[in-house]
C-alpha positions in Angstrom: 0.0 0.0 0.0 1.3 3.4 -1.1 0.6 6.8 0.5 -1.3 9.4 -1.6 -2.8 12.8 -1.2 -5.5 14.1 -3.6 -7.1 17.5 -3.8 -10.0 18.3 -6.1 -12.1 21.4 -6.7 -15.8 21.2 -7.1 -18.1 23.8 -8.8 -19.2 26.4 -6.2 -22.8 26.4 -7.6 -23.5 23.0 -6.1 -25.5 22.9 -2.9 -23.7 21.8 0.3 -25.7 18.6 0.3 -24.7 17.8 -3.4 -21.1 18.7 -2.6 -21.0 16.3 0.3 -22.6 13.6 -1.8 -20.0 14.1 -4.5 -17.2 13.9 -2.0 -18.7 10.7 -0.6 -19.0 9.3 -4.1 -15.3 10.0 -4.8 -14.3 8.4 -1.5 -16.4 5.4 -2.4 -14.6 5.0 -5.7 -11.2 4.9 -3.9 -12.5 2.5 -1.2 -13.7 0.0 -3.8 -10.1 -0.4 -4.9 -8.9 -1.0 -1.4 -8.0 2.5 -0.2 -7.8 3.2 3.5 -8.5 6.9 4.3 -6.4 8.7 6.9 -8.2 12.0 6.3 -11.0 13.1 4.1 -12.2 16.7 4.5 -14.2 19.4 2.8 -12.0 22.6 2.9 -14.8 24.9 1.9 -15.2 27.5 -0.8 -12.2 29.5 -1.8 -11.2 31.9 -4.5 -9.2 30.3 -7.3 -5.9 31.8 -8.4 -7.2 31.9 -12.0 -10.4 31.2 -13.8 -11.0 27.5 -14.4 -13.9 26.4 -16.6 -15.5 29.9 -16.2 -15.4 29.6 -12.4 -13.6 32.1 -10.2 -14.3 30.2 -6.9 -14.4 26.5 -6.0 -15.1 24.1 -3.2 -11.9 22.3 -2.2 -11.9 18.7 -1.0 -8.8 16.9 0.3 -8.1 13.2 0.7 -5.1 11.6 2.4 -5.0 7.8 2.1 -3.1 4.6 1.7 -4.0 2.5 -1.3 -2.7 0.1 -3.9 -1.3 1.8 -7.0 -4.3 1.1 -9.2 -6.5 3.4 -7.0 -5.1 6.6 -8.4 -6.1 5.7 -12.0 -9.6 4.8 -10.9 -10.0 7.9 -8.8 -8.7 10.3 -11.5 -10.9 8.6 -14.1 -13.9 9.3 -11.8 -12.8 12.9 -11.5 -12.7 13.3 -15.3 -16.1 11.7 -15.7 -17.8 14.1 -13.2 -18.7 17.4 -14.7 -18.8 19.2 -11.3 -15.1 18.5 -10.6 -13.3 21.4 -12.3 -9.7 20.6 -11.3 -7.8 17.8 -9.4 -4.3 16.8 -8.4 -3.1 13.5 -6.8 0.4 13.1 -5.5 2.4 10.1 -4.2 4.2 10.4 -0.9 7.5 8.5 -0.2 6.8 8.5 3.6 4.0 9.5 5.9 3.6 13.2 6.6 4.4 14.3 10.2 3.3 17.6 11.7 6.2 20.0 12.1 7.4 20.7 15.6 8.0 24.3 16.6 11.6 25.2 16.2 13.5 25.5 19.4 14.8 29.1 19.9 18.6 29.4 19.3 20.9 30.8 21.9 21.1 34.1 20.1 17.3 34.5 19.9 16.8 33.6 23.6 19.2 36.3 24.8 17.7 39.0 22.6 20.6 39.0 20.1 23.3 39.4 22.8 25.7 36.5 23.3 
């Protein structure tokens, strides 16, 4: 099982209920191929950096999951088939992401710049 992260953007004109249904549908596509989800979340509506398919905003959805390598092909095929998905990106991770720890202050920072 490999580790993947997928982000897709849904048309903002969809209702919240339809958006959640679409996210569940895409999650179901991945689960059918054996994916195990670590995180699946709706990140909400955000302004796009540039216009995509005549849309200036979009609803972002994020998946973080472990899956066999055939899952990505099936998931991206489902994204392409769905008219309400306007953009997507899936990446493969070499190792599991860990949250960053806050950096410890150096000796110079803790003394206010005086050593």
